[in-house]
Chimera marker file (.cmm) of the C-alpha trace (Angstrom):
<marker_set name="trace">
<marker id="1" x="130.328" y="127.353" z="158.528" r="1" g="1" b="0" radius="0.5"/>
<marker id="2" x="128.126" y="127.008" z="155.346" r="1" g="1" b="0" radius="0.5"/>
<marker id="3" x="128.392" y="124.431" z="153.174" r="1" g="1" b="0" radius="0.5"/>
<marker id="4" x="129.293" y="126.066" z="149.799" r="1" g="1" b="0" radius="0.5"/>
<marker id="5" x="125.346" y="126.139" z="148.519" r="1" g="1" b="0" radius="0.5"/>
<marker id="6" x="124.570" y="127.762" z="151.100" r="1" g="1" b="0" radius="0.5"/>
<marker id="7" x="127.386" y="129.994" z="151.621" r="1" g="1" b="0" radius="0.5"/>
<marker id="8" x="126.102" y="130.714" z="147.853" r="1" g="1" b="0" radius="0.5"/>
<marker id="9" x="122.164" y="131.485" z="148.643" r="1" g="1" b="0" radius="0.5"/>
<marker id="10" x="123.210" y="133.891" z="151.535" r="1" g="1" b="0" radius="0.5"/>
<marker id="11" x="125.605" y="136.194" z="148.946" r="1" g="1" b="0" radius="0.5"/>
<marker id="12" x="122.552" y="136.251" z="146.536" r="1" g="1" b="0" radius="0.5"/>
<marker id="13" x="119.597" y="137.216" z="148.860" r="1" g="1" b="0" radius="0.5"/>
<marker id="14" x="122.268" y="139.965" z="150.618" r="1" g="1" b="0" radius="0.5"/>
<marker id="15" x="123.474" y="141.220" z="147.223" r="1" g="1" b="0" radius="0.5"/>
<marker id="16" x="119.689" y="141.427" z="146.583" r="1" g="1" b="0" radius="0.5"/>
<marker id="17" x="119.043" y="143.114" z="149.677" r="1" g="1" b="0" radius="0.5"/>
<marker id="18" x="121.954" y="145.158" z="149.216" r="1" g="1" b="0" radius="0.5"/>
<marker id="19" x="121.175" y="146.263" z="145.568" r="1" g="1" b="0" radius="0.5"/>
<marker id="20" x="117.984" y="148.063" z="145.990" r="1" g="1" b="0" radius="0.5"/>
<marker id="21" x="119.299" y="150.152" z="149.562" r="1" g="1" b="0" radius="0.5"/>
<marker id="22" x="122.616" y="150.575" z="147.520" r="1" g="1" b="0" radius="0.5"/>
<marker id="23" x="120.909" y="152.432" z="144.990" r="1" g="1" b="0" radius="0.5"/>
<marker id="24" x="119.009" y="154.429" z="147.768" r="1" g="1" b="0" radius="0.5"/>
<marker id="25" x="123.044" y="154.830" z="149.277" r="1" g="1" b="0" radius="0.5"/>
<marker id="26" x="124.681" y="155.938" z="146.261" r="1" g="1" b="0" radius="0.5"/>
<marker id="27" x="122.656" y="158.799" z="146.339" r="1" g="1" b="0" radius="0.5"/>
<marker id="28" x="122.747" y="160.297" z="149.914" r="1" g="1" b="0" radius="0.5"/>
<marker id="29" x="126.358" y="159.504" z="150.159" r="1" g="1" b="0" radius="0.5"/>
<marker id="30" x="126.586" y="161.757" z="146.191" r="1" g="1" b="0" radius="0.5"/>
<marker id="31" x="124.363" y="164.093" z="147.811" r="1" g="1" b="0" radius="0.5"/>
<marker id="32" x="126.569" y="164.253" z="151.394" r="1" g="1" b="0" radius="0.5"/>
<marker id="33" x="129.110" y="164.366" z="148.776" r="1" g="1" b="0" radius="0.5"/>
<marker id="34" x="128.685" y="167.077" z="146.699" r="1" g="1" b="0" radius="0.5"/>
<marker id="35" x="127.532" y="168.978" z="149.677" r="1" g="1" b="0" radius="0.5"/>
<marker id="36" x="130.122" y="168.947" z="151.871" r="1" g="1" b="0" radius="0.5"/>
<marker id="37" x="133.635" y="168.956" z="149.456" r="1" g="1" b="0" radius="0.5"/>
<marker id="38" x="133.350" y="172.018" z="148.275" r="1" g="1" b="0" radius="0.5"/>
<marker id="39" x="133.042" y="173.128" z="151.132" r="1" g="1" b="0" radius="0.5"/>
<marker id="40" x="135.667" y="171.377" z="152.813" r="1" g="1" b="0" radius="0.5"/>
<marker id="41" x="137.931" y="171.919" z="149.480" r="1" g="1" b="0" radius="0.5"/>
<marker id="42" x="136.893" y="175.915" z="148.968" r="1" g="1" b="0" radius="0.5"/>
<marker id="43" x="139.848" y="176.388" z="151.893" r="1" g="1" b="0" radius="0.5"/>
<marker id="44" x="142.468" y="174.723" z="150.483" r="1" g="1" b="0" radius="0.5"/>
<marker id="45" x="141.071" y="176.096" z="146.919" r="1" g="1" b="0" radius="0.5"/>
<marker id="46" x="141.621" y="180.146" z="148.176" r="1" g="1" b="0" radius="0.5"/>
<marker id="47" x="145.054" y="178.901" z="149.679" r="1" g="1" b="0" radius="0.5"/>
<marker id="48" x="146.365" y="177.496" z="146.299" r="1" g="1" b="0" radius="0.5"/>
<marker id="49" x="144.991" y="180.766" z="144.525" r="1" g="1" b="0" radius="0.5"/>
<marker id="50" x="146.869" y="182.760" z="147.315" r="1" g="1" b="0" radius="0.5"/>
<marker id="51" x="149.949" y="181.404" z="146.816" r="1" g="1" b="0" radius="0.5"/>
<marker id="52" x="150.325" y="180.219" z="142.991" r="1" g="1" b="0" radius="0.5"/>
<link id1="1" id2="2" r="1" g="1" b="0" radius="0.2"/>
<link id1="2" id2="3" r="1" g="1" b="0" radius="0.2"/>
<link id1="3" id2="4" r="1" g="1" b="0" radius="0.2"/>
<link id1="4" id2="5" r="1" g="1" b="0" radius="0.2"/>
<link id1="5" id2="6" r="1" g="1" b="0" radius="0.2"/>
<link id1="6" id2="7" r="1" g="1" b="0" radius="0.2"/>
<link id1="7" id2="8" r="1" g="1" b="0" radius="0.2"/>
<link id1="8" id2="9" r="1" g="1" b="0" radius="0.2"/>
<link id1="9" id2="10" r="1" g="1" b="0" radius="0.2"/>
<link id1="10" id2="11" r="1" g="1" b="0" radius="0.2"/>
<link id1="11" id2="12" r="1" g="1" b="0" radius="0.2"/>
<link id1="12" id2="13" r="1" g="1" b="0" radius="0.2"/>
<link id1="13" id2="14" r="1" g="1" b="0" radius="0.2"/>
<link id1="14" id2="15" r="1" g="1" b="0" radius="0.2"/>
<link id1="15" id2="16" r="1" g="1" b="0" radius="0.2"/>
<link id1="16" id2="17" r="1" g="1" b="0" radius="0.2"/>
<link id1="17" id2="18" r="1" g="1" b="0" radius="0.2"/>
<link id1="18" id2="19" r="1" g="1" b="0" radius="0.2"/>
<link id1="19" id2="20" r="1" g="1" b="0" radius="0.2"/>
<link id1="20" id2="21" r="1" g="1" b="0" radius="0.2"/>
<link id1="21" id2="22" r="1" g="1" b="0" radius="0.2"/>
<link id1="22" id2="23" r="1" g="1" b="0" radius="0.2"/>
<link id1="23" id2="24" r="1" g="1" b="0" radius="0.2"/>
<link id1="24" id2="25" r="1" g="1" b="0" radius="0.2"/>
<link id1="25" id2="26" r="1" g="1" b="0" radius="0.2"/>
<link id1="26" id2="27" r="1" g="1" b="0" radius="0.2"/>
<link id1="27" id2="28" r="1" g="1" b="0" radius="0.2"/>
<link id1="28" id2="29" r="1" g="1" b="0" radius="0.2"/>
<link id1="29" id2="30" r="1" g="1" b="0" radius="0.2"/>
<link id1="30" id2="31" r="1" g="1" b="0" radius="0.2"/>
<link id1="31" id2="32" r="1" g="1" b="0" radius="0.2"/>
<link id1="32" id2="33" r="1" g="1" b="0" radius="0.2"/>
<link id1="33" id2="34" r="1" g="1" b="0" radius="0.2"/>
<link id1="34" id2="35" r="1" g="1" b="0" radius="0.2"/>
<link id1="35" id2="36" r="1" g="1" b="0" radius="0.2"/>
<link id1="36" id2="37" r="1" g="1" b="0" radius="0.2"/>
<link id1="37" id2="38" r="1" g="1" b="0" radius="0.2"/>
<link id1="38" id2="39" r="1" g="1" b="0" radius="0.2"/>
<link id1="39" id2="40" r="1" g="1" b="0" radius="0.2"/>
<link id1="40" id2="41" r="1" g="1" b="0" radius="0.2"/>
<link id1="41" id2="42" r="1" g="1" b="0" radius="0.2"/>
<link id1="42" id2="43" r="1" g="1" b="0" radius="0.2"/>
<link id1="43" id2="44" r="1" g="1" b="0" radius="0.2"/>
<link id1="44" id2="45" r="1" g="1" b="0" radius="0.2"/>
<link id1="45" id2="46" r="1" g="1" b="0" radius="0.2"/>
<link id1="46" id2="47" r="1" g="1" b="0" radius="0.2"/>
<link id1="47" id2="48" r="1" g="1" b="0" radius="0.2"/>
<link id1="48" id2="49" r="1" g="1" b="0" radius="0.2"/>
<link id1="49" id2="50" r="1" g="1" b="0" radius="0.2"/>
<link id1="50" id2="51" r="1" g="1" b="0" radius="0.2"/>
<link id1="51" id2="52" r="1" g="1" b="0" radius="0.2"/>
</marker_set>
């Protein structure tokens, strides 16, 4: 395995890469969620309204 310092540098490098990508990923997932969540929830909301 790594030494402590090498592991820290490895993590720092990957966190930096991830944080730069993560904004795009977050946007992508937010878009997906905002698109698919209403579609998946609508039938249930419809049923809930029928039986409420």
